[in-house]
C-alpha positions in Angstrom: -60.3 12.7 -0.7 -60.3 12.1 -4.5 -58.5 8.8 -3.8 -61.1 7.7 -1.2 -64.0 8.6 -3.5 -62.4 6.8 -6.4 -61.8 3.6 -4.4 -65.3 3.5 -3.1 -66.9 4.1 -6.5 -64.7 1.5 -8.1 -65.9 -1.1 -5.6 -69.5 -0.3 -6.5 -69.0 0.0 -10.2 -70.4 -3.3 -11.3 -73.3 -3.3 -8.9 -76.9 -2.3 -9.5 -78.1 0.5 -7.4 -77.7 4.2 -6.6 -74.9 6.5 -5.5 -75.7 9.9 -4.0 -72.9 12.3 -3.4 -73.4 15.5 -1.4 -71.4 18.0 0.6 -70.7 17.6 4.3 -72.4 20.8 5.2 -74.8 23.5 3.9 -72.1 25.9 2.7 -70.5 23.9 -0.1 -70.9 20.9 -2.2 -67.2 21.1 -3.1 -65.3 24.4 -3.6 -62.6 22.8 -5.7 -59.3 20.9 -5.5 -56.6 22.2 -3.1 -54.6 24.1 -5.7 -52.8 25.9 -2.9 -51.4 22.6 -1.7 -50.4 21.8 -5.3 -48.3 25.0 -5.4 -46.9 24.8 -1.9 -46.0 21.1 -2.1 -43.6 21.9 -4.9 -42.5 18.7 -6.6 -44.0 18.3 -10.1 -44.5 14.6 -9.5 -46.8 15.3 -6.6 -48.8 17.7 -8.7 -49.0 15.3 -11.6 -50.4 12.6 -9.3 -53.0 15.0 -8.0 -54.3 15.8 -11.4 -54.0 12.2 -12.7 -56.2 10.9 -9.8 -58.7 13.7 -10.2 -59.2 13.2 -13.9 -59.5 9.4 -13.6 -62.3 10.0 -11.1 -64.0 12.4 -13.6 -63.9 9.7 -16.3 -65.2 7.1 -13.9 -68.2 9.2 -13.0 -69.0 9.8 -16.7 -69.4 6.1 -17.5 -70.7 5.0 -14.1 -73.1 2.0 -14.3 -75.1 2.6 -11.0 -77.3 5.7 -11.1 -75.3 8.7 -9.9 -76.9 11.7 -8.2 -74.8 14.7 -7.2 -76.6 17.1 -4.9 -74.8 20.3 -5.6 -76.2 22.2 -2.6 -73.9 25.2 -2.0 -70.6 26.3 -3.6 -69.7 24.2 -6.6 -66.4 25.2 -8.3 -63.5 23.6 -10.0 -63.0 20.1 -8.7 -66.6 20.2 -7.4 -67.8 20.7 -10.9 -65.9 17.6 -12.0 -67.5 15.5 -9.2 -71.0 16.5 -10.5 -71.3 17.6 -14.1 -70.2 14.4 -15.7 -72.7 12.3 -13.7 -76.2 11.2 -14.8 -78.1 13.5 -12.4 -77.1 16.9 -11.0 -79.5 18.5 -8.4 -79.2 22.2 -7.8 -80.8 24.1 -4.9 -81.4 27.8 -4.2 -78.0 27.7 -2.4 -76.0 26.4 -5.4 -73.3 28.7 -6.7 -71.5 27.3 -9.8 -68.3 28.8 -11.2 -65.2 27.9 -13.1 -62.8 30.7 -11.9 -59.5 29.2 -13.0 -58.4 31.9 -15.4 -58.2 34.1 -12.3 -55.4 31.9 -10.8 -53.4 31.3 -14.0 -55.0 27.9 -14.7 -57.8 26.8 -17.1 -61.3 25.3 -16.6 -60.2 21.7 -16.1 -61.9 18.5 -14.8 -63.4 18.1 -18.2 -64.3 21.7 -18.8 -63.0 21.4 -22.3 -65.8 18.9 -22.9 -68.9 20.2 -21.2 -68.4 24.0 -21.6 -68.5 24.0 -25.4 -71.6 21.9 -25.3 -73.7 24.6 -23.4 -75.9 26.9 -25.4 -74.2 29.2 -27.9 -71.0 30.7 -26.5 -72.2 30.5 -22.9 -69.5 27.9 -22.0 -66.7 30.1 -23.4 -68.1 33.1 -21.6 -68.2 31.1 -18.3 -64.7 29.7 -18.8 -63.1 33.0 -19.6 -64.9 35.2 -17.1 -65.5 32.9 -14.2 -69.1 34.2 -14.0 -71.1 32.8 -11.1 -74.4 31.1 -11.8 -76.8 30.6 -8.8 -79.8 28.5 -7.9 -82.2 27.8 -10.7 -79.9 29.4 -13.3 -77.5 26.5 -12.9 -80.4 24.3 -14.2 -81.4 26.8 -16.9 -77.8 26.8 -18.2 -78.0 23.0 -18.6 -75.4 22.3 -16.0 -77.8 20.8 -13.4 -80.5 18.4 -14.5 -83.0 19.2 -11.7 -83.8 21.9 -9.2 -85.0 21.1 -5.7 -85.5 23.4 -2.7 -83.0 22.7 0.1 -85.8 22.2 2.6 -86.9 19.1 0.5 -83.5 17.5 0.2 -83.9 15.2 3.2 -87.2 13.9 1.8 -85.6 13.5 -1.6 -82.7 11.5 -0.3 -85.1 9.3 1.7 -87.1 8.5 -1.4 -84.1 8.0 -3.6 -82.6 5.5 -1.1 -85.9 3.5 -1.3 -85.8 3.1 -5.1 -85.0 -0.3 -6.6 -84.3 0.6 -10.3 -83.3 3.4 -12.6 -86.9 4.2 -13.7 -87.8 4.9 -10.0 -84.8 7.1 -9.5 -85.8 9.2 -12.5 -89.4 9.4 -11.3 -88.4 10.5 -7.8 -86.2 13.3 -9.2 -88.8 14.4 -11.6 -91.4 14.6 -8.9 -89.2 16.8 -6.6 -88.0 18.9 -9.5 -89.3 22.5 -9.3 -90.0 24.1 -12.7 -89.6 27.8 -13.0 -90.7 30.2 -15.8 -88.5 33.0 -14.7 -86.0 34.2 -17.3 -82.4 32.9 -17.3 -80.1 35.4 -15.6 -78.1 35.9 -18.8 -81.0 35.7 -21.2 -80.9 39.4 -22.0 -77.2 39.1 -22.8 -77.1 35.9 -24.7 -77.2 37.5 -28.1 -74.3 39.7 -27.0 -72.4 36.7 -25.6 -72.9 34.8 -28.8 -71.8 37.7 -31.0 -68.9 38.9 -28.9 -67.5 35.5 -27.9 -67.7 34.2 -31.5 -64.4 35.9 -32.2 -61.7 33.6 -33.4 -59.2 34.8 -30.8 -59.3 36.3 -27.4 -58.1 39.6 -28.9 -61.0 39.5 -31.3 -63.4 38.8 -28.4 -62.0 41.9 -26.6 -62.4 44.0 -29.8 -66.0 42.8 -30.1 -66.7 43.8 -26.5 -65.1 47.2 -27.1 -67.2 47.7 -30.2 -70.4 46.7 -28.3 -69.7 49.3 -25.7 -72.7 48.5 -23.5 -72.6 48.5 -19.8 -72.5 44.7 -19.9 -69.6 44.7 -22.3 -67.7 47.2 -20.3 -68.2 45.1 -17.1 -67.1 42.0 -19.0 -63.9 43.8 -20.3 -63.1 44.8 -16.7 -63.4 41.2 -15.6 -61.2 39.9 -18.4 -58.6 42.5 -17.7 -58.0 40.8 -14.3 -57.4 37.3 -15.7 -54.2 35.7 -16.8 -53.7 36.6 -20.5 -52.0 33.3 -21.0 -54.8 31.4 -19.3 -57.4 33.0 -21.4 -55.7 32.1 -24.6 -55.0 28.6 -23.4 -58.7 28.2 -22.4 -59.9 29.5 -25.8 -57.9 26.8 -27.6 -58.9 24.2 -25.0 -62.6 24.7 -25.7 -62.1 25.0 -29.4 -60.4 21.6 -29.4 -62.7 20.1 -26.8 -65.8 20.8 -28.9 -64.8 18.0 -31.2 -63.4 15.5 -28.6 -65.0 12.9 -26.3 -64.6 13.4 -22.5 -61.6 11.0 -22.2 -59.7 12.7 -25.0 -60.4 16.1 -23.3 -59.2 14.8 -19.9 -56.0 13.5 -21.5 -55.5 16.9 -23.2 -56.2 18.7 -19.9 -53.7 16.5 -18.1 -51.0 17.7 -20.4 -52.2 21.3 -19.9 -52.2 20.8 -16.1 -48.7 19.4 -16.0 -47.4 22.3 -18.1 -49.3 24.8 -16.0 -47.7 23.7 -12.8 -44.4 24.6 -14.2 -45.6 27.9 -15.6 -45.2 31.0 -13.4 -48.8 32.4 -13.9 -50.3 29.4 -11.9 -48.0 29.9 -9.0 -48.5 33.7 -9.1 -52.3 33.4 -9.4 -52.5 31.1 -6.4 -50.2 33.3 -4.4 -52.2 36.5 -5.1 -55.7 35.0 -4.8 -55.3 32.2 -2.1 -52.1 32.6 -0.2 -51.2 36.3 0.3 -54.7 37.3 -0.9 -53.5 40.7 -2.2 -55.7 40.2 -5.3 -53.0 41.7 -7.5 -51.3 39.0 -9.5 -48.4 40.0 -11.7 -49.0 38.0 -14.9 -46.2 37.1 -17.2 -46.7 38.0 -20.1 -48.8 40.9 -18.8 -50.9 41.4 -22.0 -52.7 39.4 -24.6 -50.6 40.7 -27.4 -47.4 39.5 -25.7 -48.7 35.9 -25.4 -47.5 34.1 -28.6 -49.1 31.2 -30.4 -46.0 29.1 -29.6 -46.4 29.8 -25.9 -50.0 28.6 -26.0 -49.1 25.5 -28.0 -46.6 24.4 -25.4 -49.5 23.7 -22.9 -50.8 21.1 -25.3 -47.5 19.4 -26.1 -46.9 15.7 -25.3 -45.4 14.6 -22.1 -42.4 12.3 -21.7 -42.9 8.6 -22.1 -44.8 7.1 -19.2 -46.2 10.5 -18.0 -49.3 10.7 -20.1 -52.7 10.2 -18.5 -53.8 6.5 -19.0 -57.1 5.2 -17.7 -57.2 1.9 -15.8 -59.2 0.0 -18.4 -56.6 1.1 -21.1 -53.8 -0.3 -18.9 -55.6 -3.7 -18.7 -56.2 -3.8 -22.5 -52.5 -3.3 -23.1 -51.4 -6.2 -20.8 
């Protein structure tokens, strides 16, 4: 599907107009890439191609010339986030459920997560990336992930008016007219000071220590969540977001491609997918099993260069080198 979307979008890239992307049903916009297939297909080359094509699509969406509107009505996780968050407009509904749950399967918040998560308010992005916390409905907009909020009952009318637009100003005007503003408090508003304080720790161990010191019901619940995640993935994610805060999207995607290729070889990804998506026993056996056992050298390997010819290169870069 990534290949089909990429091909279609490339063919429209230099045209004036509008692209609207939405899910095929009411349940999901896109629940993510098929990581189960990545594990079960086996060969590293196949996995490498999967991530390469996905990340190239993310970059294309980011710099897309026609107006791009992603209607994230329903479950929006992992790869679905990559299809939406880098676009100009992201429309959430009351059925939207956003999450980046990759640390639960021994991976990391990819598809440009290293770029957009550190740019959310305070330490919200790191909190979302480490815990996989789910944001729903209007809170997706309040977090800064969606640009507009529209009730699902109005989507058909919204699409009809969008299709009738003739320029970018009209697209913006239509979206703003349908946008429902809400004065209710952000779901995490009461915890943002704690999130900012606890997740400001320089290491994941320091974050855990901050949460233990906090001791509140929220902190205890957060500690329980983190205890289920891959220790390696959490440390890798922390470094990813620290580096990504100072990188443009393309640089982040190149970094994440290295990380993805190394992750496919690492046992935690296979074990996480097995436990959560294949056998569904919800009991992954992480290796190493604790944060203290994960060394700096082990984390650094995820960011190491790939063999010549294996790095992520974008199409326009290839042409420039001809």
